[in-house]
N, C-alpha and C positions, 0 to 999 in steps of 0.2 A: 675438539682440542688438536691444536697443530703442533704441539711439542713431539719431538723425535725422542721416544723413549726406548732405550736399547737395554739397559740394565737397571737394577734397584737404585744405583746411586744417582742416575738421572732424576728419578722421582724425589729422592731426598733433597736435591739442589733446589728443585722447584719448591718443595715443602718449606725450606729454609727461607726462601724469598717470600713466600706468601703469608706465613703465620705471624700473628702478633708476637712481640719479642717474649712477654711473660709466659704465654702459653707454648711458644716454641722451645723455651729453655726448660719448662716443666718436662716436656716430653723428651727431650733430647739429653738432659743433663744426667749426671751420675752423682754418686755420694762424694762429698769432700773434694779431693784433689782429681777424682775421676780415673784414677790409675786402673782400677778393675774394669771400668768401662772401656777404656782403650785396649787392655790386655785381652778381652773377650774377642775382640776382632782380630788383633795382631797373631793371636795363638794359631790361627788357621794356616798362616804362612810358615809356621815351624814344622809342618807335616807335609812331605812330599808324596806324590802319587807314583806307585809302580804298576802301569797298565798291563793286563794280560792281553795278547794279541791273537788273531785268528781264532776266535771263539764263536763265530756265527751270532751276531748281535742283530740279526734282522727282524726280530720280534722281542720288544722290551715289555716287561711286566713290572710296574711299580707298585702294585697292590700290596697291602698288608692286612693282618688280622690282630687287633689288639682289643682286649676286653670282650671278645666275641662280636667285634664290630669289624664289618669288612670295608675297608677304606681304599680309595683308589690310588692313594700315595702316602708317604710317610710324614707329610707336612701338615702340622696342627696349628691353627691360629691361637696363639698364647692370650691370656688374660690381659686386657689393657683398660685402664680406667677411663671414664669420661670421654668417650669417643665422639660425642656430639661437639666437642671443642673442635675436632678436625673437620666435621661435616655434619649437617643436620641430620642426615640418615643414620648416623652413628653406628651402633651395634647391629642393628637391623640389616645394613648393608653388608657389614662384614660377614654376618651369618649367612646371608644369601649368597654371596660370592663364594664362600666356603662349600656350600651346599653344591653349587654348580660344578665345582672341581672335586667333589668327593672327598672333601677335608673335614675333620672334626674341627669344632671351635670351642674355645673355653671363655665363657663369660664372666666377667670380673664382678666381684661382690660390689665394687664402686662404679657399675655401669650406670649410664643415664637411662637406658630402656630396662625395664624390668624383666625378670624371669619369663612371665607369662607373654609378655609383648615380643620377646625374641623366639620363644618356643617354636612358632610355626615356620620359621625361616630356615631351619636346618634340623636334619633328621640325626645328627651325631653331635649334640651339644653336652659340653662339660660345664659344671659350675665351680668357679673358683671362690674359695672360702677364706675370708678373714674372719677369725673367730672373735665375736664380740664378748665383751665382759658381761653384758646382759644376755645371758644364755637364752633367754626366750626368743630374742632377735635372731640369734643362730639357728635355733630350732625351727623357727617359722620359715626360714630361708631354705634350709634343707629339705623340709617336708614339701615346700612349693616346688623345688627343683625336681623331686621325685613325682609329684602330681603332674607336673607338665612335660615329662618325657626325657628329662635329662638322663644321660647314660652313666655319669660318674661325678664324683666330687673331688676337686683339686684343692687340697688343703695346703695353704701357704704357711709354712713353718718358720720362715727365715724374717718374720716381721713382728717380734714381741714389741718393737716400737719401730717407727719410721726413721730411716737413715737420714741424715741432714744433707739435702741438696742446697748447696750455698747460693745457687742462682735464685731458687724460690724464696729464700729469706731476703735476698736484696730486693727482689721484685715484688715482695708481699704478696705472693700468688695466691689467688683464690679462684675457685670455679665461677664462670660468668653468672650473674644474677638471674638470667633467663632459664638456667639449667638447674636440674635437681638429680639426685641420686635414686633411681627408680626402685632399687630394692630396699630402700629405707623409707619408702612413703609412709607418713604418719608418725615417724620417729624424730627425735632431735637430731638425727644424723642426715636428714633428707637434704640439708642446706649446710654450708660452712658459716660459722659465725665469724665476726670480726675478731682479729688476733694480731698482736704485734709480730711481724715477720710473716712467715708462711701459714696461713690458716689450715693448710693441709697437716702440719704438724699437730695443731691443736686438736683437729678432728680426730686424728689417729691415736693421740694420746688418750683421748676418753674412750676410744672404741677398743683398742687392742688389749688382749689379755695376756699378762706377762707370767701367769702362773702355770701355763699349760706344760705338760710333759708327754712323752710317747704314748701313755695310757689313753689320752684323749682320742686317739684314732679309733679305738673301740666304740666310744660314745658317738663319734660322727658316723661310723658304719652303721650302727644300730638306729640311730635317729633317721638317717637319709634312707636307709635300706638300698644303698648303692654302693658300688665299688669306690674305694678311696685311694687317690694318688697323693703323695706327699712331695710337694714342691719346695725348693730351696735347699735341697741336700747337696753337700760338697764333700762329706767324709765318708769313707766306706763303712766305718763302724755305725755312724748314724743311719746309713741306708739299711744295714742288717737289722738294727732295732726297729725301724719302721716296719720291716717285713715280719719281725718276731711279734710285733703288735697288730697283726693282721692287715697291714696296708696291702693294696693290690698291685701297687706300682711305685716308682721312684721318678721324680723329675729333678735332674741335675739342674740347679740354676743358682745364680748370684743375685737375681732380681734385676738384670740387666745393668749390673754395677751401681744400683741404686741404693744399697743398703750398707754393707760394711765395706768401706774402701780398703784396697790391697788385698781383699779375699781373692783366692785363686780364681784363675779363668775356668770356665766350665769344661771345655773341650778336653782339658788336661786331665780331668777327673773320671772321664767315661770309662776308661780301661781299668783303672783300679777298683772302681765301684762295681764294674761288672764281675771282675775277678772275685769280689767279696760275696756278691748275692748270687753267683750262679748263672748258668745259661738260660734258665726258664723264666727268670722274673722280668717283668716289664720295665724297661728303662728308657726314659725320654730325656733330652737334653735341649736346653735353650741357651741363648747368648751369643749375639754377634753373627748369626748365619744370614749370610747375604747372596751367596752364590750356589750353584748346584753342586760344585765341588766341595763346599761346606757340608752340605747334606751327605754326600757320599763319604766323606771323611768321618763325620760323626757316626754313621751307620757302620763303617768299616772297623771302628774302634770299640763297638759293642752296643751302641743305642738301637732301639728298635724303631725310634720315630724321633722328629725334632719338632720344636716350636719356634715360631717367629713372633716378634713383637713390633718393633717400631716400624718396619716396612708395611705393616697394615695401615698405619697412620699416614705414611706418604701417599700410599694409593687411595685412601679414604678421602684425604684432602684434595687429591688431584681431580677425581671424578666420581666420588661415592662408591656405589657397588661396582660400577665399571672399572674404577681405579684399583679396587682391590682385586679384581679379576685379573687386571694387568700385572699386578705384583705376583699372583699365583701362576699365571700362564708363563711368566719370565723365569721364576724359580723352577717350576716343573720342568719346562723345556731344557733349561740348563742342566738339571738333574739327569734327565734322559740322556743329554748329550754325554755327560761325564760317565754314565753307565755304559753307553755304547764305546766310548774311546777307552774305557778301562777293561772291557771284555766282561761286563755283568749284565746277564740277561734278565735277572730278577733280584729281589731283594736279598735271598739266600746266597747269592753269588758275590755279594759285597762283603768280602772277608778281610780279616786283619792283615794279610800279606799284601794288600793293595797300598798300604800307607807305611811310611817310615818317618821317623823324626829326622828333619834336615840339619 
């Protein structure tokens, strides 16, 4: 590869040039007018950094411990569906790259490679759960995640149905015929059926269970025998109810701006949710994180870790596993630089007084 890659946006530009239109717009688009999608990124510029100086930052430690897992940095690869559309190695490459850099990775329910296929590529895997109306399908996936050594379940709560991405409707998006969903092998959900507009909508209208309440967290924990993180939370009171129902952590997310348009940006909710749930509860945030300073700001406001999404695809499409490694190397190096320049030797020194609203 001869391209000069300096930051994640360089990879994004290459991705936009290479990908077929329908697949590009599936990955990149948000719901409806894409207001939330834009705000997720813009919100980071509303916070300024107040660096501490002369703090002896010669030795930087980015390691964290969450769910009794020792990770080398607070960057988690978030769940992304159908990664083989970006590169034939798909989720295998992403998992291997994450392992190399000491990152946890979350495998999507709608992955092309199945739980058992990905399990050998990373020692710190989480499984993202879309809860199926046919509970036997959900039960099978949860027990398989446990069997193959996954460390936690990430229950996506913000998708009782799929938010409309209008580009997908215009493009009549469907997964390429040569691909299938590995975790649904042998079920009617393995492939998308023909459908007016986006077949993704049809698929998820049949799959998603709109009857779920907070009490389902108990069933998920008991069935999987694993910690459960609830993803998609934006309200402090919802976060509190998740923990009251025995969730092991909260992931602040608006689904990358792909569900309810005009929903609030995620960074804005870190501090109020942390205030509601207390200092000891596990709190992760995703949405629009593209720079090392974005990671720093997220942690300073109260998150324990962050998740990245679309940049994984940019790296994957660029050069498979090596491309995802480039993404992680850039983001980790930027994060270390921001720690040095802000006077933070380790994660515990990234405190609220480092940021202020501009």
